[in-house]
C-alpha positions in Angstrom: 18.1 10.9 10.2 14.4 12.1 9.3 14.8 14.9 11.7 18.2 16.2 10.2 16.8 16.0 6.4 14.1 18.3 7.6 16.1 20.7 9.2 18.4 21.1 6.7 15.8 21.2 3.8 13.1 23.0 5.5 13.9 24.9 8.4 12.5 25.0 11.8 8.8 24.0 11.4 7.4 27.4 12.4 9.5 29.0 10.2 8.6 26.4 7.0 4.7 27.1 7.8 4.8 30.7 7.7 6.8 30.2 4.3 3.9 28.2 3.3 1.3 30.7 4.4 3.1 33.2 2.3 3.6 31.4 -0.6 1.7 27.9 -0.7 2.5 26.8 -4.4 5.3 26.5 -5.8 7.1 25.2 -9.3 7.8 21.7 -10.0 11.7 21.2 -10.9 11.9 24.1 -8.6 15.3 24.5 -5.9 12.1 24.7 -3.2 10.2 21.6 -4.9 13.5 19.5 -4.4 13.7 20.8 -0.8 10.9 19.6 -0.2 11.1 16.7 -2.3 14.2 15.6 -0.3 12.7 15.9 3.4 9.4 14.1 2.3 11.9 11.0 0.7 13.9 10.8 3.9 11.2 11.3 6.5 8.6 8.8 4.4 11.4 6.2 4.7 12.1 6.6 8.4 8.3 6.9 9.3 7.7 3.8 7.3 10.5 1.9 9.5 9.5 3.1 12.7 5.6 2.7 12.1 5.7 -0.6 11.9 6.7 -1.0 15.4 5.3 2.1 17.2 1.8 3.0 16.0 -0.9 4.0 18.4 2.6 4.4 21.0 3.5 7.7 22.7 6.7 7.5 20.9 4.8 7.6 17.2 3.2 11.2 19.1 6.9 11.9 19.9 8.3 11.7 16.7 5.9 13.8 14.5 6.3 16.0 17.3 10.0 16.0 16.6 9.1 16.7 12.9 7.0 19.2 13.1 3.2 18.5 14.1 1.1 19.9 16.5 0.0 16.8 18.3 -2.2 16.7 21.2 -2.2 14.9 24.4 -3.2 11.3 24.1 -4.0 11.2 20.4 -3.5 7.7 19.3 -2.0 8.0 15.7 -2.2 4.3 13.5 -2.2 5.9 10.3 0.4 8.1 8.4 1.2 11.9 9.1 2.3 12.6 5.1 3.6 16.3 5.8 4.3 16.6 9.8 5.1 20.6 9.6 1.6 21.2 8.6 -0.2 19.0 10.0 -2.1 19.4 13.5 -3.8 16.2 16.2 -6.3 17.6 18.8 -6.2 16.0 22.2 -7.9 12.7 22.2 -8.1 12.4 18.2 -7.2 9.6 16.9 -6.0 8.3 13.3 -7.1 5.0 12.5 -5.0 2.5 10.5 -4.5 3.2 6.8 -5.3 6.9 7.3 -3.9 10.0 6.3 -3.3 13.4 6.8 -2.1 14.9 3.7 -0.2 18.1 3.0 0.4 18.7 -0.4 -0.7 18.4 -3.8 0.6 18.6 -7.7 -1.9 20.9 -9.8 -0.9 23.1 -13.1 2.8 22.2 -12.8 3.2 23.2 -9.2 3.5 22.2 -5.7 0.8 23.0 -3.5 1.1 22.9 0.2 -2.0 23.4 2.7 -2.3 22.9 6.4 -4.7 20.0 7.7 -6.1 18.8 10.9 -8.1 16.6 12.7 -9.9 18.5 15.8 -9.7 17.7 19.6 -11.7 14.3 20.1 -11.9 13.8 16.4 -11.5 10.5 14.5 -10.0 9.8 10.8 -11.2 6.3 10.0 -9.8 3.3 8.7 -8.4 4.3 5.2 -9.8 7.7 5.8 -8.0 10.9 3.9 -7.7 14.3 5.2 -7.1 16.6 2.2 -4.9 19.3 2.3 -6.1 22.4 3.7 -9.0 20.3 5.3 -9.8 19.7 8.9 -12.1 16.7 10.6 -13.6 19.0 13.1 -13.7 18.4 16.8 -16.4 15.8 18.0 -16.8 14.5 14.3 -15.8 11.5 12.4 -14.5 10.9 8.9 -15.6 7.7 8.4 -13.4 4.4 6.5 -12.4 5.2 2.9 -13.9 8.5 3.0 -12.7 12.3 2.2 -12.7 15.0 4.0 -12.9 17.4 0.5 -16.4 18.9 -0.2 -16.6 17.1 -2.7 -16.2 13.1 -3.1 -16.6 10.5 -0.8 -17.5 12.3 2.3 -19.0 10.6 5.4 -19.1 13.0 8.0 -20.5 11.0 11.3 -20.6 11.8 15.1 -18.2 10.0 17.0 -19.1 6.7 18.9 -18.1 6.3 22.4 -15.3 3.6 22.2 -12.5 3.1 25.3 -9.5 4.8 24.7 -6.1 2.5 24.3 -3.2 2.4 27.6 -1.2 4.4 25.7 1.7 4.4 28.5 1.1 0.8 28.6 1.8 0.3 25.0 4.7 2.6 25.0 7.1 1.3 27.9 5.7 -2.7 28.1 4.5 -3.1 24.5 7.4 -1.8 22.8 10.3 -3.7 23.8 8.0 -7.0 23.5 7.6 -5.9 20.1 11.4 -5.4 19.5 11.9 -8.7 21.2 9.7 -10.6 19.6 10.6 -9.2 16.1 14.2 -10.7 16.4 13.3 -13.8 17.6 13.9 -15.3 14.4 17.3 -14.1 13.9 18.5 -16.4 16.8 17.5 -19.7 14.4 18.6 -17.8 11.1 22.0 -17.0 12.9 22.1 -20.7 13.9 21.4 -21.7 10.2 24.1 -19.4 8.4 26.8 -21.6 10.5 25.5 -24.5 9.1 25.6 -23.0 5.7 28.8 -21.9 6.0 30.1 -24.8 7.7 29.0 -27.0 5.1 30.4 -24.4 2.4 33.8 -25.4 4.3 33.4 -29.3 4.2 32.9 -28.9 0.5 35.5 -26.9 0.1 38.1 -28.9 1.4 37.4 -31.3 -1.4 36.4 -29.1 -4.4 37.3 -25.3 -3.6 40.0 -23.2 -2.3 39.3 -20.4 0.8 38.5 -17.6 -1.4 36.4 -19.6 -3.8 34.2 -20.9 -0.9 33.6 -17.6 0.7 32.3 -16.3 -2.2 29.7 -19.4 -2.8 28.8 -18.9 0.4 27.8 -15.0 -0.1 26.2 -16.1 -3.0 23.8 -18.8 -1.1 23.3 -15.7 1.3 20.2 -13.8 -0.5 18.2 -17.2 -0.9 18.8 -18.6 2.9 18.2 -14.7 3.9 14.8 -14.1 2.2 13.4 -18.2 2.3 15.1 -18.8 5.4 14.9 -15.7 8.0 11.2 -15.2 6.6 10.0 -18.2 7.2 11.3 -18.2 11.1 9.4 -15.2 11.0 6.3 -16.6 10.3 6.5 -19.7 12.6 7.1 -17.2 15.3 4.1 -15.5 14.4 2.3 -18.5 14.1 3.7 -19.7 17.9 2.7 -16.4 19.3 -1.5 -16.2 18.0 -1.7 -19.8 19.0 0.3 -20.0 22.8 -0.1 -16.0 23.5 -3.4 -14.7 21.3 -5.3 -17.2 21.2 -8.5 -17.4 19.2 -10.5 -14.2 18.0 -14.0 -14.6 18.5 -17.3 -13.1 17.5 -19.4 -10.5 20.0 -16.4 -10.4 21.8 -13.6 -6.7 22.5 -10.6 -8.0 22.1 -9.1 -4.8 22.0 -10.7 -4.8 25.5 -10.5 -8.0 26.7 -6.9 -8.7 25.7 -5.7 -5.3 24.2 -1.8 -5.8 24.9 -2.1 -9.0 23.2 -3.7 -7.8 20.2 -2.0 -5.0 19.7 1.4 -7.4 19.8 -0.2 -9.2 17.2 -1.2 -6.6 15.2 2.5 -5.4 15.0 3.8 -8.7 13.9 1.5 -9.2 11.1 2.1 -5.1 10.0 5.8 -6.0 9.8 7.7 -5.8 6.7 9.3 -9.3 7.7 5.4 -10.7 7.9 4.7 -9.0 4.3 8.1 -10.6 2.7 7.0 -14.0 3.9 3.6 -13.4 2.4 3.9 -11.4 -0.9 6.1 -14.4 -2.8 3.7 -16.7 -2.7 0.4 -14.9 -4.0 -2.2 -16.5 -5.9 -1.0 -20.2 -4.7 -1.3 -23.0 -2.5 1.7 -21.8 0.1 -0.3 -18.6 1.3 -3.8 -20.4 1.4 -2.3 -22.6 4.1 -0.4 -19.6 5.6 -3.8 -17.8 6.2 -5.4 -21.4 7.6 -2.6 -21.5 10.1 -3.4 -18.3 11.1 -6.8 -19.4 11.5 -8.7 -18.3 8.7 -11.2 -20.4 6.6 -10.2 -20.3 3.3 -11.8 -22.3 0.6 -10.2 -24.6 -2.2 -8.6 -22.9 -5.2 -8.5 -19.4 -4.0 -6.4 -17.1 -5.9 -5.7 -14.8 -2.9 -3.5 -12.3 -2.7 -1.6 -10.7 0.4 -4.7 -8.9 2.7 -4.4 -7.2 5.9 -5.8 -8.3 8.5 -6.0 -8.7 13.0 -8.7 -10.9 13.6 -8.3 -13.9 11.4 -10.4 -16.3 12.8 -13.1 -14.1 11.8 -12.8 -14.5 8.1 -14.2 -17.1 6.0 -13.6 -17.6 2.5 -15.0 -19.8 0.5 -14.1 -21.8 -2.8 -12.9 -20.2 -6.0 -12.7 -16.5 -4.7 -10.6 -14.2 -6.0 -8.6 -11.2 -4.6 -6.8 -7.8 -5.7 -4.1 -6.4 -3.8 -4.1 -3.5 -1.2 -7.4 -5.2 0.5 -7.8 -5.0 4.0 -10.5 -7.0 6.2 -11.3 -5.6 9.1 -13.6 -8.0 11.0 -13.0 -5.2 14.2 -12.8 -1.8 13.8 -11.3 0.9 16.2 -14.6 2.1 16.7 -16.5 -1.3 16.9 -17.5 -2.7 20.2 -17.1 -6.1 19.7 -15.7 -8.2 16.5 -18.1 -9.7 13.6 -17.3 -12.5 10.9 -17.0 -11.5 7.5 -17.8 -13.9 4.8 -16.8 -13.9 1.2 -18.8 -16.9 -0.9 -17.6 -18.9 -3.5 -16.5 -17.0 -7.1 -16.7 -13.8 -5.6 -14.1 -11.4 -6.6 -12.8 -8.9 -3.9 -10.3 -6.4 -5.8 -7.9 -3.8 -5.1 -8.1 -1.7 -2.5 -10.9 -2.8 -1.1 -11.7 -2.1 2.7 -14.3 -4.7 4.2 -16.0 -4.0 7.7 -17.4 -6.1 10.3 -20.0 -8.3 9.2 -20.0 -8.0 5.8 -21.3 -10.5 3.1 -20.3 -10.6 -0.6 -22.0 -13.2 -2.6 -21.6 -15.7 -4.9 -20.2 -14.5 -7.7 -20.7 -11.0 -6.6 -17.6 -8.7 -7.3 -16.5 -5.9 -4.7 -14.7 -3.7 -7.8 -11.2 -1.5 -7.0 -11.3 1.1 -4.6 -14.9 -0.7 -2.7 -16.2 -0.2 0.8 -18.3 -3.3 2.1 -20.1 -1.4 5.2 -20.6 -2.7 8.1 -23.1 -5.5 7.7 -23.6 -4.8 4.3 -24.9 -7.6 2.4 -23.8 -7.9 -1.6 -26.0 -10.0 -3.3 -25.3 -13.0 -5.4 -24.0 -11.6 -8.9 -24.0 -8.3 -7.8 -21.0 -5.7 -9.1 -20.2 -2.8 -6.7 -17.4 -0.6 -6.7 -16.6 3.0 -4.6 -18.4 4.5 -1.6 -21.2 6.5 -1.4 -23.0 7.8 2.5 -20.5 5.0 4.2 -21.8 2.1 1.7 -20.3 0.2 -1.4 -22.2 1.6 -4.6 -23.7 -1.3 -6.5 -23.6 -0.9 -10.3 -25.3 -3.8 -11.9 -26.1 -7.7 -11.8 -24.0 -10.1 -13.5 -25.9 -12.5 -15.4 -26.0 -16.4 -13.9 -23.9 -18.9 -16.0 -27.3 -21.4 -16.7 -29.1 -18.5 -18.0 -30.3 -18.8 -21.4 -28.3 -16.2 -23.7 -26.0 -16.2 -26.7 -22.4 -16.8 -25.7 -20.4 -14.0 -26.7 -16.2 -14.6 -26.7 -15.9 -13.2 -23.7 -18.0 -15.6 -21.8 -16.6 -18.3 -24.1 -13.1 -17.2 -22.4 -14.9 -17.4 -19.1 -16.2 -20.7 -19.4 -12.7 -22.0 -20.5 -11.1 -20.5 -17.6 -13.4 -22.2 -15.3 -13.0 -25.4 -16.5 -9.0 -24.7 -16.3 -9.3 -23.4 -12.7 -11.1 -26.5 -11.8 -8.6 -29.0 -13.8 -6.3 -30.8 -11.2 -3.5 -30.4 -14.4 -3.4 -26.6 -14.3 -4.1 -26.2 -10.9 -0.7 -28.0 -9.8 1.6 -26.5 -13.0 0.1 -23.2 -11.9 0.9 -23.7 -8.3 4.8 -25.3 -9.3 5.5 -23.0 -11.9 4.8 -19.9 -9.5 6.2 -21.6 -6.3 9.3 -21.7 -8.7 9.3 -18.3 -9.9 8.9 -17.1 -6.3 12.2 -19.1 -5.5 14.3 -17.9 -7.7 13.5 -14.3 -8.9 12.0 -12.5 -5.6 15.3 -12.5 -4.1 17.0 -10.8 -6.4 16.9 -7.2 -4.7 18.8 -9.4 -1.7 21.4 -10.1 -4.8 21.9 -6.9 -5.4 22.2 -5.5 -1.5 24.8 -8.2 -1.3 27.0 -7.4 -3.8 27.3 -3.9 -2.3 28.5 -6.4 0.7 30.7 -8.5 -1.1 32.7 -5.1 -2.6 33.3 -4.6 1.1 34.6 -8.3 1.8 36.3 -8.1 -1.1 38.6 -4.8 -0.7 39.2 -5.7 2.8 40.3 -9.6 1.6 42.7 -7.7 -1.2 43.6 -4.3 0.3 43.4 -4.6 4.6 42.1 -1.6 6.4 43.0 1.0 4.0 40.5 -1.0 1.4 37.4 -1.1 4.0 37.7 2.7 5.0 37.4 3.2 0.9 34.4 0.9 1.1 32.9 2.9 3.5 33.5 6.1 1.5 32.1 5.1 -1.6 29.0 3.2 0.3 26.5 5.8 -1.0 27.8 6.1 -4.7 27.6 2.0 -4.4 24.0 1.7 -3.2 22.7 4.2 -6.4 24.7 2.1 -9.0 23.5 -1.3 -7.7 19.9 0.5 -7.8 20.7 1.2 -11.0 21.6 -2.0 -12.0 18.5 -3.4 -10.4 16.0 -1.5 -12.7 17.8 -2.0 -15.7 17.5 -6.1 -14.9 14.3 -5.8 -14.2 13.2 -3.6 -17.4 15.7 -5.9 -19.6 13.9 -9.4 -17.9 10.5 -7.9 -18.5 11.4 -7.6 -22.2 13.2 -10.9 -22.5 10.5 -12.9 -20.7 7.1 -10.6 -20.8 7.9 -8.8 -24.1 5.0 -5.9 -24.8 1.4 -5.7 -23.0 -1.4 -5.7 -25.2 -5.0 -4.6 -25.2 -7.6 -7.7 -24.9 -9.3 -10.2 -22.8 -6.8 -13.0 -21.3 -8.2 -16.1 -19.4 -6.9 -17.3 -16.4 -4.3 -20.3 -17.0 -3.2 -18.7 -20.1 0.1 -17.8 -21.0 -0.4 -14.4 -20.2 -1.8 -15.3 -16.8 1.6 -16.8 -16.3 3.9 -14.2 -17.7 1.9 -11.2 -15.7 1.8 -13.8 -12.7 5.8 -13.4 -13.5 5.8 -9.6 -14.2 4.8 -8.7 -10.3 7.0 -11.3 -8.7 9.7 -9.2 -10.4 8.2 -5.8 -9.9 7.4 -6.8 -6.3 10.8 -6.1 -4.7 11.5 -3.3 -7.0 9.1 -1.2 -6.1 10.5 0.1 -2.8 13.6 1.3 -5.0 10.4 3.2 -7.5 9.0 4.5 -4.7 12.4 6.4 -3.2 12.6 8.2 -6.8 8.9 9.2 -7.2 8.6 12.8 -8.2 12.0 12.8 -9.7 13.4 12.5 -13.9 14.5 8.8 -12.7 11.1 7.7 -12.4 10.2 9.0 -15.5 13.1 7.3 -16.8 12.3 4.0 -15.7 8.7 4.0 -17.1 9.6 4.4 -20.6 12.2 2.0 -20.1 9.6 -0.4 -18.9 7.1 0.9 -22.2 5.1 3.3 -20.7 5.0 6.5 -23.1 5.4 9.6 -20.7 5.7 13.4 -21.9 8.2 15.4 -21.4 7.9 17.3 -17.3 5.8 14.4 -16.5 5.8 14.0 -12.6 5.2 10.3 -12.1 4.6 9.2 -8.0 2.1 6.5 -8.6 2.4 2.2 -9.3 2.0 0.6 -12.9 1.8 -2.6 -14.1 1.4 -2.9 -17.6 3.9 0.3 -18.6 3.3 -0.6 -22.2 -0.5 0.5 -21.9 0.0 3.9 -20.0 0.2 7.2 -21.5 1.3 9.9 -19.8 1.2 13.4 -21.4 3.2 16.3 -21.3 3.3 18.4 -17.7 0.9 15.6 -16.5 1.4 15.2 -13.0 0.3 11.3 -10.7 0.1 11.9 -7.2 1.5 9.1 -4.3 -0.1 6.0 -4.2 -2.3 6.1 -7.3 -2.8 3.1 -9.1 -2.4 3.5 -13.1 -2.7 -0.2 -13.9 -4.2 -1.1 -17.0 -5.5 -4.7 -15.7 -8.8 -5.3 -14.4 -10.0 -9.4 -13.1 -13.7 -10.5 -13.3 -14.7 -13.8 -13.6 -11.3 -15.6 -14.2 -10.6 -13.4 -17.0 -7.9 -10.6 -17.1 -9.2 -7.6 -19.0 -6.5 -5.5 -20.0 -7.1 -1.8 -21.7 -5.3 1.4 -21.8 -5.1 4.3 -19.5 -4.1 7.8 -20.7 -4.0 11.0 -19.0 -3.9 14.0 -21.3 -1.5 17.0 -21.4 -0.9 18.9 -17.8 -3.5 16.6 -16.0 -3.4 15.9 -12.5 -4.4 12.8 -10.6 -4.3 13.4 -6.9 -3.3 10.8 -4.5 -4.6 7.6 -3.7 -6.5 8.4 -6.6 -7.0 5.1 -9.4 -7.7 5.7 -13.3 -9.1 1.9 -14.4 -8.2 0.2 -17.2 -10.1 2.4 -20.7 -10.1 5.3 -18.2 -8.7 8.7 -19.7 -8.3 12.0 -18.6 -8.4 14.9 -21.0 -6.0 17.8 -21.5 -5.4 19.9 -18.2 -8.1 17.6 -16.4 -7.8 17.1 -12.6 -8.5 13.9 -11.0 -9.1 14.9 -7.5 -7.6 13.1 -4.5 -9.1 9.6 -3.4 -11.2 9.1 -6.3 -12.0 6.8 -8.9 -12.2 6.9 -12.7 -14.2 3.6 -13.8 -13.3 1.5 -16.6 -14.0 3.1 -20.0 -14.7 6.3 -18.3 -12.8 9.7 -20.2 -12.7 12.9 -18.2 -13.4 15.6 -20.8 -10.4 18.4 -21.1 -10.5 21.1 -18.0 -12.4 19.3 -16.1 -12.6 18.5 -12.2 -13.6 15.1 -11.0 -14.3 13.6 -7.7 -15.5 10.6 -5.7 -15.8 7.3 -5.4 -17.3 6.4 -8.3 -15.8 9.7 -9.6 -17.9 12.3 -11.6 -17.8 15.7 -12.8 -17.6 18.7 -9.8 -17.8 22.6 -10.3 -14.5 23.4 -10.5 -15.1 26.2 -8.5 -15.4 24.4 -5.2 -11.9 24.2 -4.9 -11.1 27.7 -4.5 -12.6 27.7 -1.2 -9.5 25.6 0.0 -7.6 29.3 -0.4 -10.5 30.8 1.5 -9.8 32.4 5.0 -12.7 30.6 6.7 -13.7 31.5 10.2 -15.4 28.9 12.5 -15.8 28.4 16.2 -15.3 24.4 16.1 -19.0 23.7 16.6 -21.0 20.8 16.0 -22.2 22.6 12.8 -18.5 23.8 11.9 -18.0 22.8 8.1 -15.7 20.2 7.0 -13.4 22.0 4.6 -11.9 24.8 5.9 -8.5 26.7 5.3 -5.5 26.0 7.2 -6.0 28.9 9.8 -9.8 27.4 10.0 -8.7 24.3 10.8 -6.1 25.1 13.8 -9.0 26.9 15.2 -11.2 24.1 15.3 -8.6 22.4 17.2 
């Protein structure tokens, strides 16, 4: 499907690369843009499905080659290639989990396309970003959470000698086992469905006729599927971990001692079904207990979010810790010989997009802010506030005052004290868990309700119109699916205005009314985000943002993530890149802080970047990919910003991306090269 969509929209890869070389930029909303968007949308969906099982195998390499990527022998692809025809990966190169090779960016109202490369034997580390028009030189490594641009969070280092995985064993033995393990929960689930159906039939004999009993079964199905199947999947993961994988130990390289078992377990916990069985229970004791069953040591009253990890036994989280979203805890990285424990002390915060590496310690009451790197063995002092990545380590910004230090109590500190008091109250702790679990049970299966509606229409057509109606159903299946997507988006927007209302700037303590509705909003949006991702970069995304309360100007291009839409302003002609975070909240010391985010006319936010609450980009300003605007910071009109955290840079540095630099690929080759230079290095 991905191959067909790409050929229809872009043509043969070699011809497409030649067109990109001649015309690297095309206007937004043009025919060329929509052909590129269609191919990217389809390949993105297919890639997300395949990579859950095929990461790090020869089949993933074959898939990317079929889409036009130039992949060398024995390359290990555990990250993602966004624009395959424009990507080159050298022989023996490695793309770590969360890493990306990107081939496009939006700027000045146009889609710009560039080739990008990872040289022979080179490594793109965990969550590294290989930017369009750049390359990782042969034999070099882009460090974790770094970028390959000339400006920004660069971390160029030599490659460490690590034993390469057995790709053939993973491919021919591991992949079939992955699919068997991921299918195991269907056996008890089908039996469960049979019992539900029989129960409905028994009830029918006394109360319902046949057609009503059938409709009742389909009404129950979304909840049975969402809560039944995914619960069974979780227990398959737990049993596999305990019976087959065993305990991950510090000081041991399990990728060498039991490579296939570790890789199989990683595929199970990276699967969509695993995420679906964890995400409904965010910030509740249910999720804490799930992580405990996987081996993690989780303290009391932890507001835990879904985080990515494999070696759960090496995770220690003390009491009263608060997590953000999209966090990865990595007690072992691909370039480490052995694993080391990660410790997060009491009342610490590990916030959105953070990456914590082996041996890191987040001290008591310390804050690891948005888009932070906790480097290997890095220790954050108690009360410290850190963010970003400079030279391969998190940047410490300041120190928080101790609760006992003598000082006048500000309104914010009084709010923090009240939030802390409620947090330690058994009454509030019980009601928080009870309400959020109820919300998860009622609202999380909503997406399945709408998908089941499509099946129900087919059943109704068959029941009333026999096979002719069934054929008609298949004929209009695509239109039915689109109609239900729109209905679902309208429904979520209506629930937002009915139950939540308008988000307003201010500070809100944990366990306040706002905290409850904020959690409700996250539950409502969680199953909707995949639908919104499918319409990113189109006017439909703009429509949805406006419907949710955001202020969006004409011809704006939206492809990011938002939550408090009412506080978000996008100017005319502005663009927000793929995987950007424009949420308008931050969490610190049990207080949710809301502030507006403003992106001015013709301003551009690059892929994987974050504009924090209170941040702003002036008219015509550019935030380069993989960058972070801090709270309250404003980029002046027409300026260019880069880095973690971001700072103003010379705009002329961007022009080097278009230059035809020559390089022999030696050790001194620049990290930023043009497309032709990148190919030469490989």
